[in-house]
TIMAR-351457 format. One record per residue (C-alpha): residue in one letter; x, y, z. Coordinates in steps of 0.05 Angstrom, whole numbers, plus 32768, in hexadecimal, padded with zeros to 4 digits. Example, Ala and Ser with C-alpha at 12.3 -4.5 7.8 and 13.67 -1.06 7.14 Angstrom:
! residues 2
a80F67FA6809C/s81117FEB808F/
//
This chain:
! residues 448
m77577AC9814A/i77417AE681A2/r77097AA881A4/y772D7A778185/f776B7A7981B5/i77397A8981EA/k77127A4781D4/h774B7A1781CC/p777F7A1C81FC/t77B179E881E9/a77B77A1081A2/g77D27A5081CB/n78037A2781F9/i781E7A0081C2/l78277A408199/m784A7A6081E7/m78717A2481EB/a78867A2D81A1/i78957A6F81B2/i78C67A6581E9/a78E37A2981CA/i78F27A538188/g790A7A9081B4/i79397A6481D9/a795A7A4681A1/s79657A8F817F/l79897AAF81BE/t79CB7A8981A4/r79C67AA58160/l79BA7AF1817A/n79F97B188170/k7A097B53819D/e7A247B8C8188/s7A2A7BE0818F/f7A097BF28160/p79D27BD4811D/l79F27BAB80E3/l7A017BE280AA/k7A007BD18063/p7A4F7BC2804C/s7A697C008031/k7AB47BDC801D/v7AC87BB47FF0/q7B107B887FFB/v7B3F7B757FC1/k7B737B407FDF/m7BAF7B337FA8/v7BE67AFD7FB8/y7C2E7B017F9C/p7C5D7ACA7FB8/g7C9A7ADC7FCE/a7C937B2B7FCA/n7CA37B5C8006/p7C7E7B99801A/n7C9B7BC57FE7/d7C9C7B9A7FAF/v7C4C7B907FC1/e7C457BD57FBD/d7C5F7BE07F80/a7C437BA67F5B/i7C037BA57F74/c7BE77BE37F9F/n7BFF7C1B7F6F/r7BD87BF77F39/l7B9C7BE87F5F/e7B977C3B7F75/d7BA37C4B7F29/a7B717C1C7F13/t7B357C2A7F40/d7B477C757F47/g7B0E7C867F1B/i7AD17C5F7F3C/s7A917C817F48/f7A807C8E7F9A/l7AC77C7C7FAF/q7AD87C9F7FEB/e7B157C7E8003/q7B447C497FEE/s7B827C298012/c7BB27BEF8005/d7BDA7BC88037/a7C187BAB801C/r7C327B6C8046/d7C5F7B358039/n7C427B0D7FF8/i7BFE7B2B7FF8/a7BE07B767FEA/i7B9D7B8A8012/f7B717BBF7FE9/t7B3B7BDC8008/l7B067C0E7FEE/e7ACF7C338011/m7A967C477FEF/q7A687C8A7FFD/e7A327C7E8019/a7A017C967FE2/g7A1F7C617FB2/n7A087C147FAE/i7A387BE07FBF/e7A1E7BA97F8A/d7A317BE37F54/f7A727C027F80/y7A8F7BB37F85/n7A867BA87F34/d7AA47BE57F23/i7ADC7BC87F47/k7ADE7B8E7F30/a7AE07BA67EE8/a7B197BD07EFB/v7B407BA07F20/d7B387B6B7EE0/g7B507BA37EAC/v7B917BAA7EC8/q7BC07B777EA2/d7C017B967EBE/f7C077B687EF9/p7C477B3F7F0C/s7C3B7AF77EED/e7C497ADA7F27/t7C0D7AFD7F48/e7BD27AD07F59/d7B887AE77F4B/p7B6A7B167F71/s7B327B0E7FA5/i7AFD7B457FA2/v7ACA7B3F7FE7/e7A977B758000/l7AAD7B898051/g7A7D7B91807F/r7A877BD180AF/v7AB27BC380EA/s7AA77BD1812B/a7AD97BE4816B/v7ADB7BAF81A7/a7B0D7BC381CE/n7B617BD481D2/v7B997BB581EB/a7BCC7BD88201/i7C177BBE8216/t7C4F7BE18236/s7C857BC58245/v7CC37BE4826A/g7D0D7BE9824D/l7CF17BD98208/t7D097C0681C7/p7CCD7C1D819D/s7CD87BF58166/e7CDD7BBA8196/l7C9D7BCB81B8/k7C817BCE8169/a7C9A7B85815D/l7C7B7B6E819E/t7C3B7B918194/e7C3B7B6B814D/e7C4D7B2B816B/y7C0B7B2F8197/r7BE37B478161/d7BF37B078142/k7BE77AE7817D/l7B9F7B018183/l7B907AEF8133/a7B9C7AA98149/n7B637AA18174/p7B1F7A928144/q7AF27AC38177/i7B1F7AFF8167/p7B157B13811B/i7B3B7B5D8114/v7B7C7B708135/t7BA07BB68123/v7BDA7BD48140/g7BDD7C19814E/g7C127C478178/f7C4D7C4C8143/s7C517C6E8101/t7C817C5580C2/h7CC07C4280E3/q7CFB7C6B80D3/l7D477C6880D9/h7D607CAC80DE/v7DA87CBD80C1/l7DC37D0280DA/i7E027D0B80B9/d7E377D3E80D6/p7E467D6C809F/n7E907D7980BB/l7E9F7D2980AA/l7E7F7D2B8062/l7EB07D64804D/k7EE77D398074/y7ED87D098048/k7EC87D288009/l7E7C7D048008/s7E327D2C8001/v7DF57D14801A/q7DD17CF77FDC/d7E1B7CCE7FD9/i7E0A7CB2801D/a7DBA7CA98002/n7DCF7C887FC7/l7E037C537FED/i7DCD7C40801B/a7D987C3E7FE6/s7DC57C077FC0/q7DD37BE07FF7/g7D947BD28012/i7D7A7BA17FE4/d7D3A7B7A7FF4/l7D1C7B527FB3/p7CEF7B127FAE/a7D1C7AD57F8D/g7CD87AA87F8E/l7CB37A6D7FB1/l7CDC7A277FBA/e7CA179EF7FB6/a7CB679AA7FE3/d7C81797B7FEF/e7C46799E800B/k7C6F79DE8026/s7C8A7A128003/y7CC27A458015/q7CC57A8A7FFF/i7D097A9F7FEB/r7D247AE97FE4/f7D637B157FEA/d7D607B3C8023/n7D957B6B802E/i7D727BA98058/r7D8F7BC1808D/k7D587BCB80C6/t7D727BDC8103/t7DA07C178112/e7DE37BE28127/e7DDE7BD380DB/l7DD57C0B80C1/a7E0F7C2D80E6/s7E3E7BF080CB/l7E2E7C028082/v7E797C188068/i7E777C588046/l7EC67C538031/n7EFF7C2E8031/s7F3D7C5C803B/k7F837C488025/d7F9F7C25805C/g7F5F7BF8805D/a7F387C168099/e7EF17C18808D/i7EC37C5E8094/t7E817C3D80AA/l7E3D7C6C80AF/g7E3B7C6F80F7/d7E7D7C9180F0/i7E657CCA80C9/a7E207CC880E6/t7DF17CC78120/i7DB57C948114/k7D7A7C8F8140/d7D3E7C5E813B/q7CFA7C818136/f7CB67C89811E/e7CA47CBB80EC/n7C647CDC8110/k7C657CEB815A/e7C1A7CF6815C/d7C107CA48157/r7C387C958195/v7C0A7C7E81C9/e7C167C7A821B/l7BF67C59824C/n7C057C7C8296/g7C3A7C9A8275/k7C607C5F825D/r7C657C4F820C/a7C357C1C81F3/g7C207BF681B9/l7BD97BF781A6/l7BAA7BB3818B/k7B6F7BCF816C/v7B367B948171/n7B007B9C813F/k7AC97B708134/n7AA37B5480F1/t7A587B6B80ED/t7A4C7B1B80F5/d7A757B1C8133/d7A5D7B1E817C/i7A847B5481A6/l7A797B3481E7/k7A947AF081D2/v7AC97B1F81AD/y7ADB7B4881EB/a7ADC7AFD8210/a7B0C7AE981E8/i7B3B7B2781F7/e7B337B31823D/q7B477AE38242/f7B7E7AE88217/v7B9D7B238240/e7B8B7AFD827E/t7BB47ABF8267/e7BF57AE9824E/n7BF97B18828D/a7BF97AD982B4/i7C3A7AC7828D/l7C5D7B038285/p7C927B2682A2/n7C7D7B6782D2/s7CA17B9382A5/t7C737B808267/h7C207B8D8273/l7BE17B848246/t7BA57BB28257/i7B627BB88234/t7B517C00822C/q7B107C1C8206/d7AE37BE4820E/g7AAD7BEC81DD/a7A857BAA81FB/a7A7A7BCA823B/l7A427BF18221/v7A1C7BB78206/s7A277B8B8243/d7A0B7BCA826E/r79C97BCB823F/l79C57B88823E/k79C67B888288/l799D7BBC8296/l79617B958268/i796D7B568290/t79687B8182CB/n79227BB482B6/g790A7B72829E/w79107B4282DE/q78FC7B838307/g78C07B9D82E1/l78A97B4F82E3/i78AA7B508329/l788D7B92833F/a78527B888308/s78467B47832B/l78427B5F836E/v78117B9A8358/l77E67B6C8334/f77EB7B3C8370/v77CE7B6D839D/f77937B7E836C/f77867B3A8345/t778D7AF9834D/w77C37AC48349/r77AB7AAE8303/y77AD7AF182E2/t77EF7AFB8302/f78117AC182EB/w78007ACF829E/v78137B1482A9/a78547B0882C2/v78587AC58289/g78467AF38251/l78877B24824C/p78BC7AE68244/v788C7AC78218/s788A7B0681F1/f78D07B1E81F1/l78EC7AD081DC/g78BA7ADD81A6/g78D77B248193/l79217B028196/a790C7AC7816B/m78F67B068134/m79327B238138/v795A7AEA8129/f792F7AE280F0/f792C7B2A80D3/g79857B2E80DB/v79767B5B8117/t79AE7B598157/i79B17B6F819A/n79CE7BB68196/m79CC7BF981C3/i79847C06818E/s79627BC6818E/m796A7BCA81DD/i79507C0C81E3/a79107BEC81BF/l79137BB481F3/l79187BD98224/m78D77C0B8211/a78B57BC48202/i78B87BB08249/g788D7BE98264/i785C7BE3821B/l78577B98822A/m78487B9C827D/d78157BD7826F/d77F07BB18239/a77F07B728264/i77D57B9682AA/v779E7BB68276/l777F7B758258/s77847B54829F/e775E7B8E82BB/s772D7B898285/i77207B3A828E/a771A7B4882D5/h76E77B7182CB/e76B97B4E82A5/y76C57B0D82CB/n76B27B378304/k766B7B4982E3/g765B7B0282DD/l767A7AE2829C/t769D7AA6829C/p76DD7AA68296/m76DE7A908249/q76AD7AC7823C/a76D47AFE8269/a77127AED8242/i76F67AFC8202/a76CB7B378217/g77007B558240/t77347B4D8202/e76FD7B6B81D2/r76F57BAE81FB/v77327BC0820C/l774E7BA681BF/a77477BE9819A/g776D7C0D81CA/v77AB7BE181D4/f77AE7BDD818B/a77B07C288187/s77E37C3181C0/f78097C01819A/l78007C278153/t78157C698170/s78617C4E8187/a78637C29813C/f78577C70811E/l78807C94814C/f78BD7C6F8142/g78AB7C5680FB/s78B47C9780DB/l79037C8480EC/f79017C5C80B1/m78F87C8E807E/m793C7CB2809E/k797B7C9D8072/g79C37C8C808B/
//
């Protein structure tokens, strides 16, 4: 093959141009992320329940799904997110499991549940790839209560999710929202009431039931009866007793009502201020740099129109690691190319220097094309390999150039010198490649 390409330089040039063209075309298809793609380990079940609120969804769907899948082999963890009209049930598999068997077991278990409400739609069951963190967005606003801050955070979550470049956003910094009722025991005695009486009254007055859907032309409207008291003012206005003279005794008259969250440990602060947190993650098919760029653009746009009392701040930038390593790779590449070319130019003619310099980008473009073909991404691990490849390529190119120059100086023709010089060092160059390949190839035998 060496003789063929030396004797037919046109074929070699065509191959080189093809490698360059394919490599350049592959650049847009290479995803960038922190770590390599991993096999899916989660299965997600989505089930629509029209007209139902989160409590209805949890009772009618989540609890049944959890009971049905408890005994599945290699199940590590299960969680159910109950929302308006839909349940999102996620099951995570242990590392030793097989995702196809795990998926089939879940599908069989879900299909075996026969007592879902008649209004529910057929479940959607899909495998989930692993997600990785991109960045967090902290939201601070002076003068807002924790409940108002959470509502603002959820509003910005929906805005972020409306961007097609941002796949996954979750809210952090808040636990379960609660209204704590602290009842004065002396007033209970005065009005001959018990704590259980108050609890029963609150429960009986807090009704929230689905009433179905109203279909009209191309639109559908969710109908429900909602009498849940969701604020301290609404709960304080609940009538506990009616006196003989017609006066009303409300819950606020006998109790102090506090609006708070269940766990203080979930509280997040930024620069001493209470903050809501938006955690942005990506799927395995998303480009971390593109997702981060979309987040950055969103934050800049929102901060430009927000009042001074409210501010969005990007924290825990996971894309910086990839961006910095990519810049290092590019910097090392062109610096190594220039330095090697200068050294070669001192000892060899410009022709040797030119082809050594051309060899590095051509080899890299060919490598990038192969990465796309085999489904490899630009990540922390692959970039370490590319950084090592720069040194190996330059070393081998210099050795080959020196060997060809040596044969040419002995009086051989350029074609003869190219053949003889390449064949003279071929075994050594190939052996050095095998040394690196065997050293790192042993990692393929490791699990995990």
